[in-house]
N, C-alpha and C positions, 0 to 999 in steps of 0.2 A: 441716504440719497436713493438707493435702489428701491426701498420700500415706499418712498414718496411717489416714485414713478409708477410702481405697481398699483398703489392705492388710487392714483389719478386715473390710470387706465381702467381700473374696476369701476370707479365712479362714472367715468365717461361711458363705459359699456352699459351700465345700468340705466343711465340717462337716455341713451339711444334706444334701449329696449322699451322703456316707458313711453318715449315720444313715438316710436314706431308702432306700438300697440294702440295708442290713442289715435294716431293718424289712420291706421288700418280700420279701427272701429268706425271712425267718422266716414271713411270712404265706403265701407259696407252699408252704413245707415243711409247715406246719400244715394247709393246705388239702388237699394231696395225702395226708397221713397220714389225715385225716378221710375222704377219698374211699375210700382203700384199706380202712380200717376199716369203713366203711359197706357196701362191697361184700362184704367177708368176713362181716359180720354177716348181711346178707341172704342170702348163699349158704348159710351154716350154718342159718339159720332155714328156708329153702326145702328144704334137704336133710332136715332133721328133720321137716318137714311132709309131705314126699313119702314118706319111709320109715316114718313113724309111730312113730319112737323117741321116748320121753319121757325127760327127764332124771331122774336119781335124786334124790329129795328126802330130806333127813335126817329120820328119825323116822317115816317112812311105809312 
């Protein structure tokens, strides 16, 4: 009985470690994608503001 409890705890611990590492990787990937997207957006907005180009609007 004791070894079944110890085995279950070890399996649960390994499962939490794997799930935690996957969630951590996904969080870091989404964070970096957000940072790169934000920098690209700000760079584009800054370039448009400096050059004075306006985006074309449909119907105008």
